[in-house]
N, C-alpha and C positions, 0 to 999 in steps of 0.2 A: 207329450205332455207339455204344456204351455209354460213359460217362463214364470207367470204367475204362480201356477202350481206348484213349481219347482220351489220358489221363494217362500210360499207358505209351508212346504214340506220341510225346507231347510230350517226355518224359523222353529217349527214344532220340535224338530230333533235336537236342535241346540238348546231350547229352554226346557227341554225334559231331563237334560243332563245336570247332576248336581255334583259339583266338585268336592273331592276330599282335600281340605286343606291341609293335611299332614302327610299326604302321599305324594309320591312323583306322579306327573301326568301318565296316563295310560290310555290303551286303545278304548277301554269301557267309558272313560270320561269324556274323550274327546270326539266330536262328530266329524272325524277325518273322511270317511267315505259314505257316501249316500246310497241307501239301497235301491239304486237305479242301475240302467245298464251302463257298463263301464265307458262305452263310447260318449255318454251323456255327462260325465263326471270331469270336472276341470283337473287337468293334469296335477296341479299342485296337491290337490285333495287325495290323491292315490299315494302320497308319501305317508311312511308310517310315523308314529309318534317321535321317535328319536330323531328322525331327520328334521321336523318342524322344530323340535327344540334347539338343535344344533344351529339351524337357520337363524332362529330368534335371539340365540346368544351372540350373534355378529352385530346385532342392532342396538342402538340407544333407545332409551323409553321412547323418545319422541320419534324416531323410525319405526319402533315396533307399533306405536299408535297409528301413524300413517298406514303402515301396512294392514292393520285390523280394519281400515276404513274401505277397503275394496269390495268387501260383501259381508252380509250378515254371518255366515258361517265363519269366515275368518275372523270377524270380530270377537266371536265366541271363542275360538281357539286361541287367539292371541290374548284375549283378556283373562282366561283361565292361566295361561303361562304367566301373564303379568302378576295375577294374584298370588300364585305359588312361589315365584322367583323374586319378587320385589316386595317383601312383607314390611320393610322399614321405608318404603317410598311415600312421603308424605305430600298431599296435595293441599292446596290452599282454595277456599272457596270464594267466588266472586258472583256478582247478580247474575253473569252469562254463564256460568258454569265452574268447571274446576281446571285448575292450572297446575303444572309440576313447578319445580324449582327453577326451570330455565324459562319461565314465562311462556310456557306452549301449552295450549288448551288442550285437555285430553279428555274430553265429553266421551269419547268412545270406550272409555274404560270406567264409566260411571258405576255401573253395577258391579264391578269387581275391586274397586278402591275400598280399602279399610281404614285408612288413617288419613285425615284432614284436618286443617286448622280453620276456623271461622271468626272473623272480627266483626264484632257488632257494632253497627252503624246505621246511618239512615237507610241503607239498602239491605239491611239483614232480613227483613221480611221476605224480599225477593230470593235471597240465599237459601233461607230456610224452606221455602215453597220448592225451590230446585231440588234440594237435597231430599226432601220428603218424597218427591216424584221419582226420583232416579238413583238415588244412592241406597241400595238395600243391603249391603255388605258391610257396612261400617261397624268397626270394633273400637277405633280410638278417635277421640275428638279434642282438640283444643279450643277454647273459647278465649279470644282476646278482646277486652272491652273496656272502654271508658264510660260507657253508659250502662244503666241497670240492664241486667239479662232479665227480662221479663217473663214470668212464667206462662203468660198468655202466648207469648210467641213461641215458646219451647213446645206447646202443644202442637205446633205445625210439625214438629219432628218427633212426636211421641212413640211412634212406633220405631225409629231409628234409636232412640235413647235406650229403649227398652232392651236392645241386643248389644249396647255399647258395652265394653268390659274396662275401658281405660278413659280417665276424663282428666282435663288439665283445664283449669280456670283462673284467669288473671283479670283483675278489674278492681275498681274502688267501690263498686256498689254490690255488696253481696245479696244473693238472693238463694237462699238454701233450698228453696221448693224445686230446685232442678234435681235433688236426690229423691223426689217422689215419683221422677220418670225412669229411673236407673236401678230396677231391681236386681240386674245381672251384674252390676258394677264390681269389678276386683280391685283397681287401682285408681286413686283419687288423689289429686294434687290440686290445692287451692292457695290464692295468695291473698285470702281476705284477712283483715286484721281482727275481726271479731271472732268469738268462739261458738255463737248458737249453732252453726252447722254441725259442730260436733255431736251434737244432741240429737240429731236426725240421722247417725250413721245405722242405726236399726233398720232403715227403710232399704238398706243395702245389706241383706244377710250373707251376701258372697264376698264381702269386701275383705280382701286381703293386705292391702297396702295403703296407708294414707300418709300424707305430707302436711306438717304444720308449719312449713316454710314461712307463711305469712304472718305468724305469731312471734313476737319478739319477746318483750318483757312481760306479756299479760300473763296473769296468774289464773290458773285452771282452777275451777271449782268442780268437785266430784269426778277427780281424774279417773277413779277406779273403774266408774261406770262407763268411761270411753274406752279405755285401754282393754278392758277385759272381754271385749266382744271377741269371742273365741276364733273367728275367722280371721282376724287381723293377725298378720305374721311379720309385718314390716312397717316400720315409723320411721320417719324423717323429721328432725327438728334442728334448730339452729342453737350455738351455743349460749345465746343469751336467753332463750326460752328454757334451756337445759339448767342453766344458773338459777333462774327466778323459780323455777318448780322442782328444784332437786328433792326437798323434802317429800312433796305430793308424790313423787316418783317411787316412793318407798312402798311399794305395792305388790302384791303377788301376781306378777305378770312375767310371762317367758315368749319373748320374741325370737324369731329366727335372724331377723337383721334390725340393726339400729343404724340409721344414716345421720350423721353429724355434719350440718352445714356450719363451717368455720366462720365465725364473725372475727373481723381482725382487730383482736384485743390481746395483745401479748402478755398483759398483765395478769390476764385470768387463765392462761393457759395451764399453769400447773393446778389450778383448782378444778379445771375442766376435766384434765386427765384424772386427777383422783376421784371425781364423781363417777366418771364412767368406769374406772376400774372396780369401784365398789358396786355398781349396777350390774357388772359382770359377774362378780362374786356371789351376789343374789341369784345369778341365773335370769337377770332381766333380758339379756339378749346372748345370742351365739356368736355372730358375727358383726364385726364393727367396720363400718365405711366412712372414713374421714374425708370431706370433700370440700370444694372451693377455698383452699389454701392459696390466697393470691400471691403472697409472698413468704418464702421460707428462709429463715436464717438459722445459724447453728443452735440458738437457744430452742426455737421452736422444734426441729427436727429430733434434739436430744430429749425433749418432752414427749413428742409423739411416739417415739420409740419404744417407751414404757407402756403403751396402751395395750392391753390384752387383748386377743382376738381380733386385732386389727387386719382386715382382709384387703381393703382399698385404699388407696391414697390418690386424690386429685389436686394437682399442684399447678399454679401458675407459672411462679418464677422462683428460681432459686438464688440465694446471693452466691456471688463467687467466692469460692475458698471454703465452701461448707463441706465438713468430713461426714461423709454419708456412712451412717451406722449400719451394721448387718441387721435386716428385718427379716427373720425367718418366716412369720405368718403371713407377710404381704403377697398377695397373688395376683393382684390387678392395681395399674398404676396409669394415671393420665398425666400429661406434662403438656403445659402452654407453651413454655419457652425453653428450649434445650441450652441456651448460652451458659447457664451457670453449672451445668452438669458435668462429670468427667465421665462419660460415656463408655470409657475404656474399662472402668472399674466397677460401674453401676451393677452390670448383671451378676457379679460375684457377691454384691450386698444384697441382692433380692434372689436367694438359691430357689426359692419356690414358685417365681414369677410364671404365670399363665398368660396372662393379658396385658397389652400395653397400647396406649393411644398416644400417638405421636403428632406434633403441630404440622410438619412439613412432610414432602415425599421423597427425601434424598436417601441414596443408598447409605451414605455415610452414617445417616441417623440409626438405621436398622441392623448395620452389618455386626456391632458388637453383641447385639441380642441373638443374633442368627447363629453365631458362633460360640456364644456364651450361657445361654439359657435354655438348657435342654428340656424343660418342663412347659417353655412357651408355646402355646398352641395357636394364639390369635394375635395378630398385630393390626390396629386400626391406624393408618397412616394419612398425613394430609389432611388433618380435623380442622385446621385452621386456614385453610386455602380455599379460594373460590372454585367450585366444581369445574369450572371451565379454564382454570389458569394452568393446569398441570401440562408441562410439554415433555415430561419424562417417560421413558419406557423403563420399566424395572426389569432389569437384567438377571433373568431367573437362574441361568445355569451358573453364574457366579455364586449368587446366593445359596443355591442347592449345592455346590461344592463346598462352601463354607459349612453348611449345615451337616454334611455328611462327615466331616471331620469330629463334630462332637458327640462322643460315644453314648449311645442311649437317648438321643435326641428323639422328640416326638415329631410328627408331621405338622407343618405350620402353614396356616391359612393367613394371608395379608388381604385385608379390605382396604381398597383404594378408590379413588374417584373414578366417575365412569370414563372421563378421557384416558386417564391412564390404563385403565383396564382395555379399553378398545385398541388403543395405540400398541399396547404390549401384545395383545391377542393377535392383532394384525401382522405384528413383526416377527413374534417368537412364539407365540402360543401362550397358554395361561397356568401350566403346571409341569413340574419335574418330579423327582422321586419323593423329596420331603418338602416340597414348597408348591403352593398353588396360590393364585390370586382370585379374588372376587369383588364384586362391586360392593360399595357402601350399603346400597339400598336392599341388598340380598341378606345383610345380616339380621338374624331373627332375633327380637328381644323379649320373646315370650309375652308380648303385649304390655311389658312393663316400659316406664320412660326412662330406666336406669340400666345403661349397657352392662354395669357390673353386677347386676342380678341375673344375667343368663347364665 
């Protein structure tokens, strides 16, 4: 059989396979072995699926992509592994293709990439044409633009938008016609300052989550028509919008999640907490997520502790000397600066903590939670450092030993930057009895832009 025949046969086999996004790779999904004589098969394709997965786990995304370029069959195998094991890897679109966060071109994964960001500028037509031709698996798109997002341009990627489930739009020139192209949209974040787009939400009958983060003191008209779309279960708004529209929100709406983006106005925090507690009494929301608190002093934390159904706190910096109250309902917390915290006592103040995001990658930062938070199941560490700056190896044996002392502790997964993951894997492996580490990009966010909704 000629090499050309082999190539056509390999391509046909590879393209006939349809991946299952929710399942682990298996022999039925991957074109590992071709139905030809064994002596005609490249040695690496005689490996079973588990061997390929183990091999790929030792590679960075850039190396995995390079490996995929060896032949069409390997591109398919590595691409499917990438899609199923890097659901949180966002790529950026440029006129000549897609790039990862390290400025590495990854065009070999075009058909497997699910999450990209697009900047609208003079080159956007070339970008959209490239995406329309090559990116068939997109589920999440971020649009960043200082120019109008023109509906005529969006038609270039209408087939892609029809499959998109999560959409983020930032820009000064709103064009709500984009919603006409997104019938399967579930999560929508827009930063527009007008409200016209709210009245086109019926174009997206599957919409579950909307963000009003672009609206500050705008008064909504006909609020009930917007909030009572039955599919919507999560709404984000800032405290200015909440204060302005508090009377209009007195409607028969029952949300699963209310996300409050805190505007730094200490004088209004008492009123904000009172409004939120009244909304909860009426059944307006089940769970509350209080985010973007840039600076927390004693007054603010004493008010916030009164919030009912408070599940998430997102804090930038804490004033030194703040006495942290016990917060029984808080399950998830993100911290931007640890300098004001007494980490030795914080786990006891958050007895039901399940998730924590920390800014650095030090053992000292996570050790109190390893030994003091028995329900903690996930730590995301190094959130504020460059993905290439980590020089640390995470000493899993010491962490596991501390975890095992905590009676009733659940198994804990620590998500780290790729460099830390690979250095630790090469040095000591990635798991112990109650501790394992994974890459940031492997964290599944269920197509939502909010880690705390997973």
